[in-house]
C-alpha positions in Angstrom: 45.5 -57.7 -57.5 47.2 -60.6 -55.7 49.7 -61.1 -58.5 50.5 -57.4 -58.5 51.1 -57.4 -54.8 53.4 -60.5 -55.1 55.3 -58.8 -57.9 55.8 -55.7 -55.8 57.0 -57.8 -52.9 59.5 -59.7 -55.1 60.7 -56.4 -56.5 61.2 -54.9 -53.1 63.1 -58.0 -52.0 65.3 -57.7 -55.0 66.0 -54.0 -54.4 66.8 -54.7 -50.8 69.2 -57.5 -51.7 70.9 -55.4 -54.4 71.3 -52.5 -52.0 72.8 -54.8 -49.3 75.1 -56.3 -51.9 76.3 -52.9 -53.0 76.8 -51.8 -49.4 78.9 -54.9 -48.7 80.9 -55.0 -51.9 81.7 -51.3 -52.2 85.4 -50.3 -52.4 87.2 -49.6 -49.2 87.7 -46.0 -50.1 84.0 -45.2 -50.4 83.3 -47.2 -47.2 85.9 -45.1 -45.4 84.4 -41.9 -46.8 81.0 -42.9 -45.5 82.4 -43.7 -42.0 84.3 -40.5 -41.9 81.2 -38.5 -43.0 79.1 -40.2 -40.3 81.6 -39.7 -37.6 81.8 -36.0 -38.5 78.2 -35.6 -37.7 77.0 -34.2 -41.0 73.7 -36.0 -40.7 72.5 -36.0 -37.0 70.0 -38.7 -36.1 67.6 -36.2 -34.6 67.5 -33.9 -37.6 68.6 -35.7 -40.7 68.8 -34.0 -44.1 67.4 -34.9 -47.4 68.1 -38.2 -49.0 67.2 -39.7 -52.4 65.3 -42.8 -53.5 65.7 -44.2 -57.0 63.0 -42.8 -59.2 61.9 -46.2 -60.4 61.2 -47.2 -56.7 59.1 -44.2 -55.7 56.1 -45.6 -57.6 56.0 -48.5 -55.2 55.7 -46.3 -52.2 52.3 -45.0 -50.8 52.6 -41.3 -50.2 49.7 -39.6 -48.6 48.9 -35.9 -48.0 48.3 -34.7 -44.4 44.9 -33.1 -44.2 42.6 -32.1 -41.2 40.1 -34.8 -40.3 37.6 -35.5 -37.5 38.7 -38.0 -34.9 36.8 -39.5 -32.0 38.6 -38.8 -28.7 39.2 -42.1 -26.8 40.7 -42.0 -23.4 42.6 -45.1 -22.1 42.2 -45.1 -18.4 43.8 -47.7 -16.1 41.7 -49.1 -13.3 40.6 -52.1 -11.3 37.3 -54.0 -10.5 35.4 -53.5 -7.3 32.1 -54.8 -5.9 29.0 -52.8 -6.7 28.5 -51.3 -3.3 24.8 -50.7 -4.0 24.2 -54.5 -4.3 26.9 -55.6 -1.8 26.5 -56.0 1.9 28.6 -57.3 4.8 27.0 -60.0 7.0 27.5 -58.9 10.6 26.9 -61.2 13.5 24.1 -60.0 15.7 24.9 -62.4 18.4 28.0 -63.2 20.5 29.6 -66.6 21.0 31.7 -69.2 19.2 30.8 -70.4 15.7 29.4 -73.9 15.9 28.6 -74.6 12.2 29.1 -72.9 8.8 26.6 -74.0 6.2 27.5 -71.9 3.1 30.7 -71.5 1.1 32.1 -68.7 -1.1 30.7 -68.8 -4.6 27.3 -70.2 -3.4 24.1 -68.3 -4.1 22.0 -67.5 -1.1 18.5 -66.2 -0.6 17.5 -63.5 1.8 16.8 -65.0 5.2 18.7 -68.2 4.5 20.9 -69.4 7.5 24.6 -69.0 6.8 26.2 -70.1 10.1 25.2 -71.0 13.6 26.5 -69.6 16.8 26.4 -71.2 20.2 25.3 -68.2 22.2 24.6 -67.9 25.9 22.9 -64.6 25.1 20.4 -66.5 22.9 19.8 -69.1 25.6 19.0 -66.3 28.0 16.7 -64.4 25.6 14.9 -67.6 24.8 14.3 -68.3 28.5 13.0 -64.7 29.0 10.6 -65.2 26.1 9.3 -68.4 27.5 8.7 -66.8 30.9 7.1 -63.7 29.4 4.9 -65.9 27.2 3.6 -68.0 30.1 3.2 -64.9 32.3 1.1 -63.2 29.6 -1.0 -66.3 29.1 -1.8 -66.4 32.8 -2.5 -62.7 33.0 -4.8 -62.9 30.0 -6.8 -65.7 31.7 -7.0 -63.8 34.9 -8.2 -60.7 33.1 -10.9 -62.7 31.2 -12.0 -64.3 34.5 -12.2 -60.9 36.2 -14.3 -59.5 33.4 -16.7 -62.4 33.7 -16.9 -61.9 37.5 -17.4 -58.2 37.2 -20.2 -58.7 34.7 -21.9 -60.9 37.4 -21.3 -58.3 40.1 -19.0 -60.7 41.9 -16.0 -58.4 42.2 -15.4 -54.7 42.4 -14.3 -52.5 39.4 -11.0 -51.9 41.1 -10.2 -55.7 40.9 -11.1 -55.7 37.2 -8.8 -52.7 36.5 -6.0 -54.4 38.5 -6.3 -57.6 36.4 -6.3 -55.5 33.2 -3.2 -53.6 34.3 -1.4 -56.9 34.9 -2.4 -58.2 31.6 -1.1 -55.1 29.8 2.2 -55.3 31.5 2.6 -58.9 30.7 1.8 -58.2 27.1 4.5 -55.5 27.0 7.1 -57.9 28.5 6.1 -60.5 26.0 6.6 -58.1 23.0 9.9 -56.9 24.4 11.2 -60.5 24.7 9.9 -61.3 21.2 11.6 -58.3 19.7 14.9 -59.2 21.4 14.8 -62.6 19.7 14.0 -61.1 16.3 16.9 -58.6 16.6 19.1 -61.6 17.3 17.9 -63.2 14.0 15.1 -65.5 15.2 12.4 -64.9 12.6 9.7 -66.9 14.4 10.1 -66.7 18.2 7.1 -69.0 18.7 9.0 -71.7 16.9 11.6 -71.7 19.8 8.9 -72.9 22.2 8.5 -76.3 20.5 12.0 -76.5 19.1 14.9 -78.4 20.7 16.5 -76.8 23.7 19.8 -75.7 22.0 21.9 -72.5 22.5 22.5 -72.4 18.7 21.2 -69.4 16.8 21.5 -68.8 13.0 23.0 -65.8 11.3 20.9 -65.2 8.2 21.6 -63.7 4.8 20.4 -60.1 4.7 20.0 -60.0 0.9 19.9 -62.4 -2.0 23.2 -62.7 -3.8 26.5 -64.6 -4.1 28.8 -65.3 -1.1 32.0 -63.7 -2.3 33.9 -63.7 1.0 34.0 -65.9 4.2 35.8 -64.2 7.1 35.2 -66.5 10.0 36.1 -70.1 10.9 34.4 -72.8 13.1 35.1 -72.1 16.7 35.9 -68.4 16.2 34.4 -66.2 18.9 32.1 -63.6 17.5 31.2 -60.2 19.0 27.7 -59.0 18.5 27.4 -56.1 16.1 31.1 -56.1 15.4 32.3 -59.3 13.7 31.8 -59.5 9.9 31.2 -63.1 8.9 30.6 -62.9 5.1 30.3 -60.6 2.2 27.3 -61.0 -0.2 27.2 -59.3 -3.6 25.2 -59.4 -6.7 27.9 -59.9 -9.3 25.7 -59.3 -12.3 27.2 -55.8 -12.3 30.4 -54.5 -10.8 32.2 -51.2 -10.5 35.3 -50.3 -12.4 37.3 -47.7 -10.6 39.6 -45.8 -13.0 42.0 -42.9 -12.7 41.5 -39.9 -14.9 44.6 -37.8 -15.6 44.3 -34.1 -14.8 44.7 -33.0 -18.4 41.8 -35.2 -19.5 39.3 -33.9 -16.9 37.5 -31.6 -19.3 36.6 -34.5 -21.6 35.1 -36.9 -19.1 31.5 -36.6 -17.9 29.0 -38.6 -16.0 27.0 -40.8 -18.5 29.9 -41.2 -21.0 30.0 -44.7 -22.4 33.0 -46.9 -21.7 34.4 -50.2 -23.0 36.2 -52.3 -20.5 39.1 -54.5 -21.6 41.2 -57.0 -19.6 44.0 -59.3 -20.6 42.2 -62.2 -19.0 39.5 -62.3 -21.7 39.3 -61.6 -25.5 35.9 -59.9 -25.3 35.0 -56.5 -23.9 32.5 -55.3 -21.3 30.2 -52.3 -21.7 29.5 -49.7 -19.0 29.0 -46.0 -18.3 30.6 -43.5 -16.0 28.3 -43.0 -13.0 30.4 -40.9 -10.7 33.4 -38.5 -10.7 35.3 -37.9 -7.5 35.4 -34.6 -5.7 39.1 -34.3 -5.3 42.3 -35.5 -7.0 44.7 -37.9 -5.5 47.5 -35.7 -4.1 50.2 -38.2 -5.0 49.2 -39.0 -8.6 47.1 -36.0 -9.4 44.5 -38.2 -10.9 40.7 -38.2 -10.3 38.9 -41.4 -9.5 35.9 -42.2 -11.6 33.4 -45.0 -11.2 32.1 -47.0 -14.1 29.1 -49.3 -13.6 29.7 -52.3 -15.8 27.5 -55.3 -16.7 29.3 -58.5 -15.8 27.8 -61.4 -17.9 29.1 -64.7 -16.6 30.6 -63.0 -13.6 33.9 -62.9 -15.4 35.1 -59.7 -13.9 36.6 -60.4 -10.4 37.4 -58.0 -7.6 40.8 -56.2 -7.9 41.2 -57.4 -11.5 43.3 -54.9 -13.5 41.5 -53.5 -16.5 41.7 -50.7 -19.1 38.7 -48.5 -19.8 38.2 -46.9 -23.2 36.0 -43.9 -22.7 34.4 -42.0 -25.6 35.1 -38.4 -24.7 33.8 -36.3 -27.6 35.6 -35.6 -30.9 38.7 -33.8 -32.1 37.9 -31.4 -34.9 40.5 -30.6 -37.6 43.0 -33.2 -36.3 46.0 -34.0 -38.5 46.3 -37.7 -38.8 48.5 -40.2 -40.7 48.2 -43.9 -41.3 49.7 -46.1 -38.6 52.1 -47.6 -41.2 53.7 -44.2 -41.6 55.0 -44.1 -38.0 58.5 -45.4 -37.1 60.7 -45.1 -34.0 64.2 -43.7 -33.6 66.8 -45.6 -31.4 65.7 -43.2 -28.6 62.0 -44.4 -29.2 60.9 -41.1 -30.6 58.2 -41.4 -33.2 58.9 -40.0 -36.7 57.7 -40.0 -40.2 59.3 -39.6 -43.6 58.2 -36.4 -45.4 58.4 -36.2 -49.2 60.4 -33.3 -50.7 60.2 -33.1 -54.4 59.8 -36.2 -56.7 62.2 -38.6 -55.0 63.7 -36.9 -52.0 62.6 -37.5 -48.4 63.4 -36.2 -44.9 63.0 -37.8 -41.5 60.7 -35.7 -39.2 60.2 -36.3 -35.5 56.5 -35.9 -34.5 54.4 -35.8 -31.4 51.5 -38.3 -31.3 47.9 -37.9 -30.0 44.9 -40.1 -30.4 45.0 -43.4 -32.3 42.1 -45.3 -33.8 40.9 -47.1 -36.9 44.4 -47.2 -38.4 45.0 -43.5 -38.0 47.1 -41.6 -35.5 46.8 -38.0 -34.7 49.9 -35.8 -35.1 49.9 -33.1 -32.4 53.0 -31.4 -33.7 55.7 -31.9 -36.3 53.6 -31.7 -39.5 51.6 -29.1 -41.4 48.5 -29.5 -43.5 49.4 -30.4 -47.1 52.7 -32.0 -46.4 53.2 -35.5 -47.8 54.4 -38.5 -45.8 55.3 -42.1 -46.7 52.8 -44.6 -45.5 53.3 -48.1 -46.9 56.9 -48.6 -47.7 58.3 -46.5 -44.8 60.5 -49.4 -43.7 62.1 -49.5 -47.1 62.7 -45.7 -46.9 64.3 -46.2 -43.5 66.7 -48.8 -44.9 67.5 -46.6 -47.9 68.2 -43.7 -45.5 70.6 -45.8 -43.4 72.6 -46.8 -46.5 73.1 -43.2 -47.5 74.2 -42.3 -44.0 
């Protein structure tokens, strides 16, 4: 088989060399006639007529018949990578004041509740003071209430005095709980620890979820506003979203749950995913619909805003006319065309419109009819032969 192929290649090379030599060494009269014929426009580039190939060369060409076949519809959708919003959260400062220390960096994994930065906050100092006062007041009220109960049981005080002591103790308990909740809202997980801790106005901003620090948005010394300043972004990068744009003519073929293969020029491998959401409205400027693909991200290779192409399996095309990719050539105007066989050794150039392409076959939307024969392997030789006869 290898020797046969080599022999065919040698034969093709010899034929091409002979044809080139004949074209170069032809008499001036025949050359002038060819140029005159070309300039007269007898053979237009967009609709050329029949031309012949030597009969002994036809056997070296692969000519295939066009027949209906079943092709899987693959949509190539451009898109970009985004964080998975279901596993991503902004870290918002719950306290006002300047940043005193930052203890994590982008790319670092953090656990829920882990300190990420410290803020020197006068609000925290005030709330800590309120908690200490409420704690001591409650402790005193609780002792007074316990003493009043003992005295009442020994008939040393009236019931009114006992009720008064109980009321003071309940109010002190409420104040203590309010002061404790204020500290917890600020991010102090254990208010009691502030009693024996060092007297510092620093309060930590903790990680709300477990994940990777993907963005840092503050710097040391920056003044934070409670409930308003975003300090970090944390995301679980084991999965990401790929936001793709579906063209209007392809909307009927795309559904939630369709599998997708994600490709990027940054890596040789592919990533697997599924369409999880289709937008409710088209973009008025591009007339495309945004779709969301949830994609596994092994090794966290896919990064935010990375350009990708999504190949979506969108059903099948029944009775599609397809030709081998080797049969397709391009005109100087970049129009696709094939060579159609007419008779034993005559051929015609035919411009076609292309559709889906996969597994070495390309769908012909228009330009060919079932049963027609086209040149597959050897189409470049046919193109050279055609150029010589024109």
